[in-house]
DRENVOVEX-476287 format. One line per field, with one value per residue (C-alpha): z, y, x; residue number from 1; residue in one letter. Coordinates in nm, 3 decimals. Last residue first. Layout:
N
z <- Z	...
y <- Y	...
x <- X	...
n <- NUM	...
res <- A	...
***
This chain:
271
z <- -6.432	-6.575	-6.599	-6.812	-7.072	-7.148	-7.346	-7.359	-7.702	-7.768	-7.459	-7.090	-6.911	-6.565	-6.271	-5.964	-5.605	-5.621	-5.460	-5.769	-5.849	-6.166	-6.067	-5.943	-6.295	-6.302	-6.619	-6.543	-6.809	-6.929	-6.933	-6.590	-6.726	-6.552	-6.423	-6.056	-6.131	-6.292	-6.008	-5.747	-5.925	-5.974	-5.606	-5.485	-5.720	-5.449	-5.671	-5.669	-5.920	-6.101	-6.447	-6.614	-6.989	-7.238	-7.603	-7.898	-7.721	-7.805	-7.663	-7.375	-7.150	-7.034	-6.664	-6.349	-6.068	-5.693	-5.727	-5.376	-5.440	-5.245	-5.522	-5.566	-5.608	-5.891	-6.072	-6.046	-6.169	-6.469	-6.567	-6.520	-6.725	-7.006	-7.023	-7.390	-7.609	-7.740	-7.594	-7.383	-7.074	-6.761	-6.419	-6.107	-5.802	-5.422	-5.306	-5.246	-5.018	-4.785	-4.801	-4.479	-4.361	-4.348	-4.029	-4.020	-3.759	-3.616	-3.834	-3.703	-3.459	-3.305	-3.018	-2.709	-2.498	-2.128	-1.871	-1.514	-1.381	-1.011	-0.978	-1.234	-0.987	-0.920	-0.744	-1.053	-1.239	-1.038	-1.087	-1.459	-1.479	-1.306	-1.509	-1.835	-1.734	-1.642	-1.985	-2.146	-2.290	-2.656	-2.739	-3.005	-3.095	-3.065	-2.800	-2.597	-2.609	-2.517	-2.144	-2.131	-2.278	-2.030	-1.743	-1.862	-1.873	-1.525	-1.390	-1.526	-1.393	-1.043	-1.046	-0.721	-0.705	-1.082	-1.067	-1.063	-1.252	-1.519	-1.564	-1.579	-1.858	-2.045	-2.000	-2.145	-2.465	-2.689	-3.058	-3.226	-3.304	-3.033	-3.031	-2.680	-2.621	-2.406	-2.439	-2.160	-2.388	-2.567	-2.401	-2.463	-2.239	-2.230	-2.396	-2.508	-2.871	-2.774	-2.605	-2.915	-3.132	-2.916	-2.917	-3.296	-3.326	-3.087	-3.263	-3.579	-3.912	-4.168	-4.326	-4.289	-3.976	-4.004	-3.941	-3.587	-3.288	-2.950	-2.588	-2.294	-1.967	-1.667	-1.416	-1.036	-0.771	-0.610	-0.598	-0.876	-1.136	-1.443	-1.772	-1.997	-2.360	-2.568	-2.937	-3.219	-3.582	-3.582	-3.206	-3.012	-2.633	-2.531	-2.185	-1.995	-1.666	-1.397	-1.169	-0.828	-0.878	-0.857	-1.116	-1.356	-1.323	-1.390	-1.710	-1.831	-1.769	-1.754	-1.391	-1.282	-1.445	-1.285	-0.940	-0.992	-1.094	-0.789	-0.563	-0.725	-0.687	-0.321	-0.262	-0.433	-0.228	0.094	0.000
y <- 4.329	4.015	4.151	4.443	4.189	4.134	4.461	4.585	4.726	4.471	4.592	4.505	4.658	4.753	4.807	5.029	5.056	4.726	4.668	4.833	5.088	5.291	5.645	5.713	5.659	5.799	5.745	5.736	5.856	5.616	5.703	5.549	5.207	5.004	4.750	4.833	5.207	5.192	4.982	5.219	5.523	5.353	5.259	5.607	5.781	5.910	6.029	5.666	5.386	5.431	5.284	5.213	5.150	4.948	5.038	4.831	4.679	4.339	4.307	4.130	4.152	3.823	3.753	3.819	3.967	4.007	4.085	4.177	4.351	4.274	4.273	3.896	3.944	4.190	3.942	3.664	3.895	4.000	3.640	3.540	3.836	3.756	3.386	3.375	3.678	3.850	4.177	4.269	4.076	4.220	4.268	4.394	4.568	4.587	4.749	5.099	4.949	4.820	4.446	4.260	4.131	3.754	3.646	3.434	3.639	3.912	4.197	4.544	4.795	4.602	4.789	4.568	4.550	4.512	4.305	4.266	3.935	3.838	3.985	3.729	3.449	3.236	2.905	2.703	2.886	2.714	2.365	2.425	2.543	2.227	1.991	2.154	2.133	1.764	1.693	1.873	2.220	2.288	2.310	2.219	1.885	1.717	1.474	1.768	1.966	1.682	1.689	2.062	2.020	1.743	1.959	2.249	2.027	1.892	2.242	2.361	2.042	2.152	2.424	2.621	2.570	2.621	2.962	3.230	3.037	2.917	3.261	3.419	3.182	3.272	3.639	3.576	3.429	3.330	3.365	3.037	2.699	2.756	2.696	2.678	2.838	2.845	3.068	2.984	2.739	3.008	3.349	3.623	3.926	4.094	4.417	4.287	4.297	4.093	3.830	3.809	3.767	3.479	3.310	3.328	3.186	2.899	2.821	2.753	2.911	2.637	2.808	3.184	3.332	3.516	3.887	4.029	4.133	4.159	4.071	4.104	3.934	4.010	3.735	3.744	3.491	3.743	3.519	3.290	3.572	3.439	3.621	3.538	3.640	3.659	3.604	3.740	3.643	3.267	3.227	3.167	3.156	3.249	3.138	3.330	3.190	3.413	3.262	3.106	2.835	2.567	2.757	2.787	2.417	2.334	2.539	2.354	1.996	1.767	1.852	1.836	1.500	1.372	1.488	1.315	0.993	1.014	1.058	0.763	0.546	0.644	0.556	0.219	0.147	0.234	0.000
x <- 0.812	0.655	0.300	0.418	0.531	0.163	0.154	-0.207	-0.297	-0.574	-0.757	-0.740	-1.037	-0.912	-1.141	-1.156	-1.281	-1.462	-1.802	-1.949	-2.216	-2.167	-2.267	-1.915	-1.778	-1.424	-1.223	-0.853	-0.612	-0.350	0.022	0.079	-0.010	0.259	0.007	0.068	0.064	-0.280	-0.421	-0.281	-0.429	-0.766	-0.790	-0.691	-0.937	-1.171	-1.455	-1.558	-1.601	-1.270	-1.217	-0.883	-0.902	-0.699	-0.750	-0.865	-1.164	-1.315	-1.665	-1.842	-1.534	-1.386	-1.343	-1.147	-1.359	-1.293	-0.923	-0.805	-0.475	-0.158	0.106	0.084	-0.289	-0.220	0.004	-0.253	-0.529	-0.319	-0.254	-0.618	-0.740	-0.495	-0.581	-0.684	-0.623	-0.938	-0.814	-1.120	-1.008	-1.164	-1.001	-1.183	-1.037	-1.038	-0.712	-0.852	-1.115	-0.841	-0.792	-0.872	-0.533	-0.522	-0.353	-0.040	0.139	-0.085	-0.205	-0.113	-0.257	-0.547	-0.704	-0.704	-1.019	-0.936	-1.125	-0.999	-1.132	-1.152	-1.502	-1.621	-1.555	-1.249	-1.176	-1.275	-0.999	-0.727	-0.873	-0.916	-0.556	-0.430	-0.653	-0.550	-0.183	-0.225	-0.375	-0.085	-0.132	-0.053	-0.423	-0.679	-0.523	-0.865	-0.738	-0.608	-0.931	-1.167	-1.099	-1.169	-1.518	-1.604	-1.480	-1.696	-2.004	-1.925	-1.875	-2.208	-2.371	-2.270	-2.540	-2.515	-2.139	-2.116	-2.278	-2.012	-1.745	-1.987	-2.135	-1.793	-1.695	-2.014	-1.925	-1.579	-1.724	-1.433	-1.529	-1.613	-1.454	-1.196	-0.821	-0.671	-0.334	-0.024	0.282	0.527	0.707	0.897	0.895	0.645	0.624	0.285	0.178	-0.160	-0.049	0.257	0.040	-0.180	0.127	0.251	-0.090	-0.108	0.243	0.155	-0.171	0.023	-0.066	-0.137	-0.437	-0.424	-0.577	-0.910	-0.887	-0.869	-1.081	-0.908	-0.987	-0.747	-0.845	-0.625	-0.701	-0.686	-0.589	-0.349	-0.040	-0.161	-0.182	-0.364	-0.318	-0.614	-0.566	-0.882	-0.947	-1.162	-1.227	-1.165	-1.129	-0.809	-0.831	-0.477	-0.358	-0.092	0.039	0.189	0.451	0.385	0.648	0.378	0.173	0.465	0.546	0.181	0.192	0.503	0.378	0.684	0.760	0.396	0.343	0.662	0.548	0.212	0.390	0.617	0.314	0.139	0.448	0.474	0.110	0.154	0.466	0.283	0.000
n <- 271	270	269	268	267	266	265	264	263	262	261	260	259	258	257	256	255	254	253	252	251	250	249	248	247	246	245	244	243	242	241	240	239	238	237	236	235	234	233	232	231	230	229	228	227	226	225	224	223	222	221	220	219	218	217	216	215	214	213	212	211	210	209	208	207	206	205	204	203	202	201	200	199	198	197	196	195	194	193	192	191	190	189	188	187	186	185	184	183	182	181	180	179	178	177	176	175	174	173	172	171	170	169	168	167	166	165	164	163	162	161	160	159	158	157	156	155	154	153	152	151	150	149	148	147	146	145	144	143	142	141	140	139	138	137	136	135	134	133	132	131	130	129	128	127	126	125	124	123	122	121	120	119	118	117	116	115	114	113	112	111	110	109	108	107	106	105	104	103	102	101	100	99	98	97	96	95	94	93	92	91	90	89	88	87	86	85	84	83	82	81	80	79	78	77	76	75	74	73	72	71	70	69	68	67	66	65	64	63	62	61	60	59	58	57	56	55	54	53	52	51	50	49	48	47	46	45	44	43	42	41	40	39	38	37	36	35	34	33	32	31	30	29	28	27	26	25	24	23	22	21	20	19	18	17	16	15	14	13	12	11	10	9	8	7	6	5	4	3	2	1
res <- R	D	L	K	R	E	D	F	D	V	G	L	I	V	A	A	G	A	V	S	K	Q	S	P	K	V	R	I	E	L	E	E	L	G	L	A	E	R	L	K	L	A	A	A	T	D	R	S	F	G	L	I	R	T	Q	K	E	I	T	P	Y	S	S	E	T	I	V	N	F	G	M	E	R	L	R	K	A	A	G	A	A	L	G	K	R	G	S	A	N	F	V	E	V	V	R	D	P	A	P	T	E	E	E	G	A	A	P	A	R	R	Q	V	E	T	L	I	F	D	S	S	S	L	K	S	F	E	S	F	L	S	F	L	D	F	G	S	L	N	T	A	G	A	S	R	L	G	S	V	W	A	A	S	A	L	L	R	K	P	E	A	R	W	N	N	L	A	G	W	L	A	E	I	D	P	A	S	S	L	A	V	Y	F	V	N	E	G	S	V	A	G	G	A	A	K	A	L	E	A	A	R	S	W	G	T	T	G	A	R	A	K	P	H	S	M	T	F	A	N	V	T	S	S	F	P	H	Y	V	L	L	A	S	S	R	E	G	L	L	A	L	S	V	D	R	G	A	I	L	E	R	S	A	P	S	F	Y	Q	W	A	A	A	A	L	A	L	A	L	G	A	A	L	M
***
């Protein structure tokens, strides 16, 4: 019996040693946990000494495919003004935006409604198997145990203003980068080639198709009195000599369009 108890104690000590978040908690150091949603995320910085949590929330663009949770968590911590160091960045990937108020509700009411805690525990247990976190099972248990001692009054909520895109995030194109490309030259694949080049240069090409008629001359159209989109499109295609025709009455989601005529030199796309 004594041997079994000793073995269990040694196993628990080993779990703690090989579980980074648990080591931080045992040492009394702060633990940062990023809750990563598709369009918004939250960083929870837990202070064991005072049993309080600084909760930073931030809206952001959707992350590019293949971006790691660790890099997203690190950028979120930087945006919140926190120090980031290797294995101390922990995260949980969520299928929706993190709901801090729902978390508060569970923390405030689980003692009166134990089923809330059981439902939360079941959710936590499935995170590791789903690959949605870099925390070990023991880490998840340790953090869950710590958070179950808190209430909403222990949270300090701060909304972070996003200044720059985080690593791996898709920046929402500015209106002056949304353009359309039409092929009026009669040459196959010209619109696709121009659209590819423009996307490489940071434009959001929402249309690439053939024009209903063959046009001798290339034209740049602007759909707003603010010609920023048309000017950038003209410069990107090396067509500085062309005049811009502004048609604010022509409604379009795009800021500008190019109609590639017979005179368009495809070598401009290889610059």
